[in-house]
VEXDREN-2710 file (C-alpha; in Angstrom, 1 decimal):
% VEXDREN-2710
k/r/px/py/pz
1/MET/95.6/236.3/165.1
2/LYS/92.9/234.3/166.9
3/ALA/93.7/236.1/170.1
4/MET/93.5/239.5/168.4
5/LEU/90.1/238.5/166.9
6/TRP/88.8/237.5/170.2
7/LYS/90.0/240.6/172.0
8/ASP/88.5/242.8/169.3
9/TRP/85.2/241.0/169.7
10/ILE/85.3/241.5/173.5
11/LEU/85.9/245.2/172.9
12/LEU/83.0/245.4/170.5
13/ARG/80.7/243.7/173.0
14/ARG/81.6/246.3/175.6
15/ASN/80.3/249.0/173.3
16/PRO/76.5/248.3/173.1
17/LEU/76.0/251.6/171.2
18/TYR/78.0/250.3/168.3
19/LEU/76.3/246.9/168.5
20/ALA/72.8/248.4/168.5
21/PHE/73.7/250.7/165.6
22/GLY/75.0/247.8/163.5
23/ILE/72.1/245.5/164.2
24/SER/69.6/248.2/163.4
25/LEU/71.2/248.9/160.0
26/TRP/71.6/245.2/159.4
27/LEU/67.9/244.4/160.0
28/PHE/66.7/247.5/158.2
29/ILE/67.5/246.1/154.8
30/PRO/65.5/242.8/155.1
31/VAL/62.5/244.7/156.4
32/MET/62.6/247.1/153.4
33/ILE/63.1/244.2/151.0
34/ALA/60.2/242.4/152.5
35/VAL/58.0/245.5/152.0
36/LEU/59.1/246.1/148.4
37/SER/58.9/242.5/147.4
38/VAL/55.2/242.4/148.1
39/SER/54.5/245.8/146.6
40/ASP/53.0/244.1/143.6
41/PRO/50.6/241.4/144.8
42/THR/50.4/239.8/141.3
43/ASN/54.1/239.4/141.1
44/PRO/55.8/239.1/144.5
45/ALA/59.2/238.5/143.1
46/THR/59.6/242.2/142.1
47/ILE/63.3/242.2/143.3
48/ASP/66.3/240.5/141.7
49/GLY/67.8/239.1/144.9
50/LEU/71.3/238.5/143.6
51/SER/71.5/242.0/142.1
52/ALA/70.2/243.5/145.4
53/ALA/72.7/241.5/147.5
54/GLN/75.5/242.5/145.1
55/THR/74.6/246.2/145.3
56/LEU/74.4/246.0/149.1
57/ALA/77.7/244.1/149.6
58/PRO/79.9/247.3/149.5
59/TRP/77.6/248.9/152.1
60/TYR/78.1/245.9/154.5
61/GLY/81.8/246.0/153.9
62/PHE/81.9/249.6/155.0
63/LEU/79.6/248.9/157.9
64/GLY/81.9/246.2/159.2
65/SER/84.9/248.5/159.3
66/GLU/82.8/251.2/161.0
67/LEU/81.5/248.9/163.7
68/ALA/85.1/247.9/164.5
69/ILE/86.2/251.5/165.2
70/CYS/85.7/250.8/168.9
71/THR/88.6/248.3/168.7
72/LEU/91.0/250.9/167.4
73/MET/90.5/253.5/170.2
74/ALA/89.7/253.2/173.9
75/ASN/87.4/256.2/173.8
76/PRO/85.1/255.6/170.8
77/ASN/82.2/257.4/172.3
78/ALA/84.0/260.7/172.9
79/MET/82.1/263.7/171.6
80/ASP/84.9/266.2/172.0
81/MET/86.5/266.5/168.5
82/SER/89.7/267.9/170.1
83/ALA/90.1/265.0/172.5
84/SER/93.1/262.7/172.0
85/VAL/92.6/259.2/170.7
86/GLU/93.2/256.8/173.6
87/VAL/94.9/253.5/172.9
88/ASP/94.8/250.3/174.9
89/GLY/98.4/249.3/174.5
90/THR/97.8/246.5/172.0
91/LEU/99.9/248.0/169.3
92/GLU/102.8/248.6/171.6
93/SER/102.6/245.1/173.0
94/TRP/102.6/243.6/169.5
95/ARG/105.6/245.7/168.4
96/ALA/107.5/244.7/171.6
97/SER/106.9/241.0/170.8
98/GLY/108.9/241.3/167.6
99/ARG/106.1/239.9/165.4
100/SER/105.4/241.1/161.9
101/MET/103.4/244.4/161.9
102/LEU/101.9/243.4/158.6
103/GLN/100.4/240.4/160.6
104/TYR/99.1/242.9/163.1
105/CYS/97.4/244.9/160.3
106/ILE/95.8/241.8/158.9
107/ALA/94.7/240.6/162.4
108/LYS/93.0/243.9/163.1
109/SER/91.0/243.5/159.8
110/LEU/89.6/240.0/160.7
111/LEU/86.7/241.3/162.9
112/PRO/85.5/243.9/160.3
113/MET/85.7/241.3/157.5
114/LEU/83.9/238.7/159.6
115/ILE/81.1/241.2/160.5
116/ALA/80.8/242.3/156.9
117/GLU/80.6/238.7/155.6
118/ILE/78.0/237.6/158.2
119/MET/75.8/240.6/157.4
120/SER/76.1/240.3/153.6
121/LEU/75.7/236.5/153.4
122/SER/72.8/236.5/155.9
123/ILE/71.0/239.0/153.5
124/LEU/71.7/236.7/150.6
125/GLY/70.3/233.8/152.6
126/TYR/67.2/235.7/153.4
127/LEU/66.7/236.6/149.8
128/ALA/67.1/233.0/148.8
129/TRP/64.7/231.9/151.6
130/VAL/61.9/234.2/150.3
131/GLY/62.5/233.0/146.7
132/LEU/64.0/236.2/145.2
133/THR/67.2/234.7/143.9
134/ARG/68.0/232.6/140.8
135/TRP/70.6/229.8/140.9
136/ASN/72.2/229.1/137.6
137/SER/75.6/229.3/135.9
138/ASP/75.0/232.9/134.9
139/ALA/74.7/233.8/138.6
140/ILE/78.2/232.6/139.5
141/PRO/80.0/236.0/139.0
142/GLU/77.3/237.8/141.0
143/ILE/77.6/235.2/143.8
144/VAL/81.4/235.6/143.9
145/CYS/81.0/239.3/144.0
146/ILE/78.6/239.0/146.9
147/VAL/81.1/236.8/148.8
148/LEU/84.3/238.8/148.1
149/THR/83.1/242.4/148.1
150/PRO/82.3/242.8/151.9
151/ALA/85.7/241.4/152.9
152/VAL/87.6/243.5/150.4
153/ILE/85.8/246.8/151.3
154/ALA/86.1/246.0/155.1
155/PHE/89.8/245.2/154.8
156/ALA/90.5/248.4/152.8
157/GLY/88.6/250.5/155.2
158/GLU/90.4/249.1/158.2
159/GLN/93.8/249.6/156.6
160/ILE/92.9/253.3/155.9
161/LEU/92.0/253.7/159.6
162/LEU/95.2/252.0/160.7
163/ALA/97.4/254.0/158.4
164/SER/96.0/257.3/159.5
165/HIS/97.5/257.5/163.0
166/ALA/95.0/260.1/163.8
167/ALA/95.8/261.9/167.1
168/SER/92.5/263.4/167.8
169/VAL/88.9/262.2/167.7
170/GLY/88.1/264.9/165.1
171/ALA/90.9/263.7/162.8
172/PHE/89.8/260.1/163.3
173/SER/86.3/261.1/162.3
174/VAL/87.6/262.7/159.1
175/VAL/89.6/259.6/158.3
176/SER/86.5/257.5/158.9
177/LEU/84.7/259.5/156.2
178/VAL/87.7/259.0/153.9
179/SER/87.5/255.2/154.5
180/SER/83.9/255.2/153.2
181/VAL/85.0/256.3/149.7
182/PRO/85.4/252.7/148.3
183/MET/81.8/251.9/149.4
184/PRO/79.9/254.3/147.1
185/VAL/82.4/253.8/144.3
186/PHE/81.8/250.1/144.2
187/ILE/78.0/250.5/144.6
188/ILE/78.1/252.5/141.4
189/VAL/80.3/249.9/139.8
190/MET/77.9/247.1/140.8
191/LEU/74.9/249.1/139.4
192/THR/76.5/250.2/136.1
193/THR/78.6/247.3/135.0
194/SER/78.2/243.6/134.5
195/ALA/79.1/241.2/137.4
196/ALA/82.2/240.0/135.5
197/TRP/83.6/243.5/135.2
198/ALA/82.7/244.3/138.8
199/LEU/84.5/241.2/139.9
200/ILE/87.6/242.2/137.9
201/ALA/87.5/245.7/139.5
202/LEU/87.1/244.2/142.9
203/ILE/90.0/241.8/142.6
204/ALA/92.2/244.6/141.3
205/PHE/91.2/246.8/144.2
206/GLY/91.9/244.0/146.6
207/ILE/95.4/243.4/145.3
208/LEU/96.0/247.2/145.4
209/ALA/94.8/247.3/149.1
210/ILE/97.1/244.5/150.1
211/ALA/100.1/246.0/148.3
212/LEU/99.5/249.4/149.9
213/SER/99.2/247.7/153.3
214/ILE/102.5/246.0/152.9
215/ILE/104.2/249.2/151.8
216/SER/102.5/251.1/154.6
217/ALA/103.6/248.5/157.2
218/HIS/107.2/248.7/156.0
219/ARG/107.3/252.5/156.3
220/ARG/105.5/252.8/159.6
221/TYR/107.3/250.1/161.4
222/PRO/110.7/249.7/159.8
223/THR/112.5/248.5/162.9
224/THR/110.0/245.8/164.0
225/LEU/108.6/244.4/160.8
226/GLN/109.8/240.9/160.1
227/PRO/110.5/239.6/156.5
228/ILE/107.2/239.4/154.7
229/LEU/108.2/236.9/151.9
END
């Protein structure tokens, strides 16, 4: 899995357009928070940092999976929607090795999850640095949500992309839009429910995503999948 993570990172580095896009969206949020937090000079702490980080966590999870698209196809910058999705042979090499294809699916999710966690936790660190967070026992569910949400959303998004087997760039783009569905759903959940209920929903969704990944791996690669349990 470490080798897969390193290879995916190299592929991402070779696509500066994706890196620039991700960094710009990553830094846009701190700038906006900095502006909003000083909008009231008499009360600079106008933002609840933990609530803001919790609400943004699904967005960073989705962003992590989107940035990793360039690791799933060899022509991520293709503009012709009818063009075929090119592969780099990683999937075929993994299958030929006889290793578990579920392990492959998990390995391909490591980079998106790592990117999402770095982005989300760095925002939390920034909010703490500027004094917009509160640290007490009541904040524990929110903190757990902030830590888990990016990884779960990124994992689910990556599994949707892997399960699609899209043959064309256009079809892959449609699947990419479908993979974004958990993001707005959980943003709404974070905004409309308590942190405890949001955490319960997140854990349930994570378990569902893992279960569907196992089922999908069994069905897609029945001859090469090794015993899971």
